C-alpha positions in Angstrom: 7.1 8.9 29.2 6.3 12.6 29.0 2.6 13.4 29.2 1.0 14.4 25.9 -2.5 15.4 24.6 -1.7 15.4 20.9 -0.6 12.4 18.7 1.0 13.1 15.3 1.1 10.4 12.6 3.8 11.2 9.9 3.8 9.2 6.7 5.1 10.4 3.3 5.6 7.1 1.5 4.0 5.7 -1.6 0.4 4.5 -1.7 1.2 0.8 -1.3 3.4 1.5 1.7 0.7 3.7 3.2 -1.9 1.0 2.9 0.5 -1.6 4.4 0.8 0.8 7.3 -2.9 1.5 7.8 -3.4 -1.2 10.4 -0.6 0.3 12.5 -2.3 3.7 12.1 -5.5 2.1 13.4 -3.6 0.8 16.4 -2.2 4.2 17.2 -5.6 5.8 17.1 -7.1 3.0 19.3 -4.4 3.5 21.9 -4.8 7.3 22.1 -8.6 7.9 22.4 -8.2 10.9 24.8 -5.7 12.8 22.6 -6.1 14.9 19.5 -5.0 13.0 16.4 -3.2 14.7 13.5 -1.8 13.4 10.2 1.4 14.7 8.5 1.4 13.5 4.9 -0.4 13.7 1.5 -3.9 15.3 1.9 -5.3 12.6 -0.4 -4.7 9.9 2.3 -7.1 11.7 4.7 -10.0 9.8 3.1 -8.8 6.7 4.9 -7.8 8.4 8.2 -10.6 10.9 9.1 -12.8 8.0 10.1 -10.2 7.0 12.7 -10.3 10.5 14.2 -7.2 12.0 12.4 -7.3 15.6 11.2 -4.7 17.3 8.9 -1.7 18.6 10.9 -2.0 22.4 11.3 0.8 24.7 10.2 2.4 25.1 13.7 2.7 21.3 14.0 4.2 21.1 10.5 6.8 23.7 11.5 7.7 21.7 14.6 8.1 18.5 12.5 10.5 20.4 10.1 12.5 21.7 13.1 13.1 18.1 14.3 15.5 17.8 11.3 17.6 20.8 12.2 17.7 21.2 16.0 18.6 18.9 18.9 15.9 20.1 21.3 12.3 19.1 21.1 10.5 21.9 19.2 8.2 24.2 21.2 5.5 23.7 18.6 5.4 20.0 19.6 5.0 20.4 23.3 2.7 17.8 24.9 2.9 15.9 21.6 3.9 12.4 20.7 5.0 11.7 17.1 4.8 8.4 15.3 7.1 8.5 12.3 6.9 5.8 9.5 9.9 5.3 7.3 11.0 2.8 4.7 14.4 1.4 5.6 16.5 4.4 6.6 15.7 6.3 9.8 15.1 10.0 9.4 18.1 12.3 9.8 17.3 14.1 13.1 20.1 15.4 15.5 18.1 14.6 18.6 16.7 11.3 17.4 18.0 9.0 20.1 17.0 11.3 23.0 13.5 11.8 21.6 13.0 8.1 21.3 14.3 7.5 24.9 11.8 10.0 26.4 8.9 8.6 24.4 8.2 11.7 22.4 9.2 10.1 19.1 8.3 6.5 17.9 9.8 5.2 14.7 8.1 2.5 12.6 10.1 1.0 9.8 8.3 -0.7 6.9 11.4 -2.5 5.4 14.0 -4.7 7.1 17.5 -4.5 5.9 18.1 -8.2 6.7 14.9 -10.0 5.6 11.9 -9.9 3.4 9.4 -9.5 6.2 6.1 -7.8 5.5 5.7 -4.2 6.8 2.9 -5.4 9.1 5.2 -7.8 10.8 7.7 -5.0 11.5 5.0 -2.7 12.7 3.6 -5.3 15.0 7.0 -5.7 16.7 7.7 -2.0 16.8 4.3 -1.2 18.4 4.7 -4.2 20.8 7.9 -2.6 22.1 5.9 0.5 22.8 3.2 -1.4 24.6 0.6 -1.0 21.8 -1.5 -3.8 20.4 -1.4 -4.4 16.7 -4.9 -5.2 15.3 -5.4 -8.7 13.9 -8.3 -7.5 11.7 -6.8 -4.5 10.0 -8.0 -5.3 6.5 -11.4 -6.3 7.8 -11.7 -3.0 9.6 -10.7 -1.2 6.4 -13.4 -3.0 4.5 -16.1 -2.2 7.0 -15.3 1.4 6.8 -14.7 1.9 3.1 -16.2 -1.1 1.1 -19.7 -1.3 2.5 -21.1 0.1 -0.9 -19.3 -2.5 -3.0 -21.3 -3.3 -6.2 -19.5 -6.1 -8.0 -20.0 -6.1 -11.8 -18.2 -7.7 -14.7 -15.2 -5.4 -14.8 -11.8 -7.0 -15.0 -9.4 -4.2 -14.1 -5.9 -4.4 -15.5 -3.1 -2.4 -13.9 -0.1 -2.6 -16.3 2.0 0.0 -14.5 4.1 0.1 -11.3 6.4 2.4 -9.5 9.4 1.0 -11.5 9.5 -0.3 -15.0 11.4 -3.3 -13.9 8.3 -4.4 -11.9 6.1 -4.5 -15.0 4.9 -7.7 -16.7 5.3 -7.3 -20.5 2.3 -5.3 -21.9 1.7 -7.9 -24.6 1.1 -10.5 -21.9 -1.6 -8.2 -20.4 -3.2 -8.0 -23.8 -3.3 -11.8 -24.1 -4.8 -12.1 -20.6 -7.4 -9.4 -21.3 -8.5 -11.3 -24.4 -9.0 -14.5 -22.5 -10.9 -12.8 -19.7 -13.2 -11.1 -22.4 -13.8 -14.6 -23.8 -15.1 -15.6 -20.3 -17.7 -12.8 -20.4 -15.8 -10.3 -18.4 -15.1 -6.7 -19.4 -11.4 -5.8 -19.4 -10.5 -2.2 -18.6 -6.9 -1.0 -18.5 -6.3 1.5 -15.7 -3.4 3.7 -16.4 -1.5 5.9 -13.8 0.0 9.3 -14.6 3.3 7.7 -15.6 1.6 5.4 -18.2 -0.4 8.3 -19.6 2.7 10.4 -19.9 4.5 7.6 -21.7 1.6 7.2 -24.1 0.9 3.6 -23.3 -1.2 2.1 -26.1 -3.8 -0.5 -24.9 -4.7 -1.4 -28.5 -8.4 -2.1 -28.9 -9.0 -2.5 -25.2 -10.7 0.3 -23.3 -8.7 2.3 -20.8 -9.2 4.9 -18.1 -6.9 7.0 -16.0 -6.8 6.8 -12.3 -6.5 10.5 -11.8 -7.6 10.5 -8.2 -7.8 8.1 -5.3 -11.5 8.6 -5.1 -11.9 7.6 -8.7 -9.6 4.6 -8.2 -11.6 3.4 -5.2 -14.9 3.8 -7.1 -13.6 1.6 -10.0 -12.3 -1.1 -7.6 -15.6 -1.4 -5.8 -17.3 -2.2 -9.1 -14.7 -4.8 -10.2 -15.2 -8.5 -10.3 -11.4 -9.0 -10.4 -8.2 -7.0 -10.6 -4.9 -8.1 -12.2 -1.7 -6.1 -12.0 1.9 -5.7 -11.1 3.2 -5.0 -7.6 1.7 -1.6 -7.3 -0.3 0.7 -5.0 -3.8 0.1 -6.6 -3.4 -3.7 -6.0 -2.9 -2.9 -2.3 -6.0 -0.8 -2.3 -7.9 -3.6 -4.0 -6.8 -6.1 -1.4 -7.7 -3.8 1.5 -11.1 -3.3 0.0 -11.7 -7.0 -0.4 -11.6 -7.1 -4.2 -10.3 -10.4 -5.5 -7.3 -10.3 -7.7 -3.9 -11.6 -9.0 -0.6 -9.8 -8.3 2.3 -10.4 -10.6 5.7 -10.2 -8.8 9.1 -10.0 -10.4 12.1 -8.5 -8.5 10.1 -7.8 -5.3 9.0 -10.3 -2.7 5.3 -11.5 -2.6 5.8 -12.3 1.1 6.9 -8.8 1.7 4.6 -6.8 -0.5 1.7 -9.1 -1.3 -1.6 -7.3 -0.6 -4.1 -9.0 1.7 -6.5 -11.4 -0.2 -4.7 -11.0 -3.5 -3.3 -14.2 -5.1 0.4 -13.8 -6.0 2.2 -15.2 -9.1 6.0 -15.3 -9.3 8.6 -17.2 -11.3 10.7 -19.7 -9.4 14.2 -18.6 -10.3 17.1 -18.2 -7.8 17.8 -14.5 -8.5 14.5 -13.3 -7.2 13.5 -11.5 -5.2 16.4 -9.1 -5.7 15.1 -5.9 -4.1 13.3 -4.9 -0.9 12.7 -1.2 -1.9 13.2 -1.1 -5.7 15.5 1.8 -5.0 18.4 0.3 -6.9 16.6 -1.8 -9.5 18.6 -1.8 -12.7 18.0 -5.3 -14.2 18.4 -4.9 -18.0 16.0 -7.7 -18.7 13.8 -9.0 -15.9 13.5 -12.6 -16.8 11.5 -13.2 -13.6 8.6 -11.4 -15.3 9.1 -12.7 -18.8 8.9 -16.3 -17.5 5.3 -15.8 -16.2 2.9 -17.0 -18.9 -0.6 -15.7 -19.7 -2.0 -19.1 -18.9 -0.4 -19.2 -15.5 -2.0 -15.8 -14.6 -5.3 -16.8 -16.1 -5.4 -20.0 -14.1 -4.9 -18.0 -10.9 -7.6 -15.5 -12.0 -10.1 -18.3 -12.7 -9.4 -19.9 -9.4 -9.8 -16.6 -7.6 -13.1 -15.9 -9.3 -14.4 -19.4 -8.5 -13.4 -19.0 -4.9 -15.3 -15.7 -4.8 -18.4 -17.2 -6.4 -18.4 -20.2 -4.1 -17.8 -18.2 -1.0 -20.8 -18.3 1.4 -22.8 -15.0 1.3 -22.9 -13.1 4.6 
């Protein structure tokens, strides 16, 4: 392997995929304590990387990363640099890809298998193992120690009715039924809408709602929640990483593959699901796998989750 004094982490995926990849990012930082660590990706994700030693990639490094897609030789801006590139299921299009992998300058970490519904962490563990790097067994616990120390649990029951694809969304009327039952239990339901739901003008009837207009705001809400309930979406992954109890509702996607840590999963037992690993080609005209999940079924999981949290020994 060519000597390097800089390590670049490159990840441009969605929030859920990023959080699934965070333990691998911890592993990369732990394995390179004597190098400068840089991140190429959305600036908003730095809130969860700066504590590990990462800094935003400077302009010259970003230029070098762009050149990887258009030239065969290793860019001069990336001399003495090793790049860890995360991707979903299709490797990046780079003319010198094979050569850069052979000499150890470029390491690729897929988050989705084309053959199975393995979780991203399982794929990252194997990929890092082939590179001689140890995958952490306590990734979510490390995340909570860093970012959930100020958790102040209240009576909020956060409802996340949105997702990255409409075919992953439990019917809104079901969310209303669940919110009413949680309110009867003394909880305070609060619908949290993302930009897509706000743009569509989603109506939460008489239930209060707020917009998660920033990751900072989203994390603040989660740390005050007693429980979260939502579709397979990024905020549920953040809740799981922060140690907030919750229920995830899975339709066309696999709970084994995308289930957040510590979040109880609900899914219909029908042969046509899961039908998608990436939701890239979801076009089901009527996702029966979601319509079949009843309010009472989700409520039972929520009650069990709350009871388990209440009965857990205090540390």
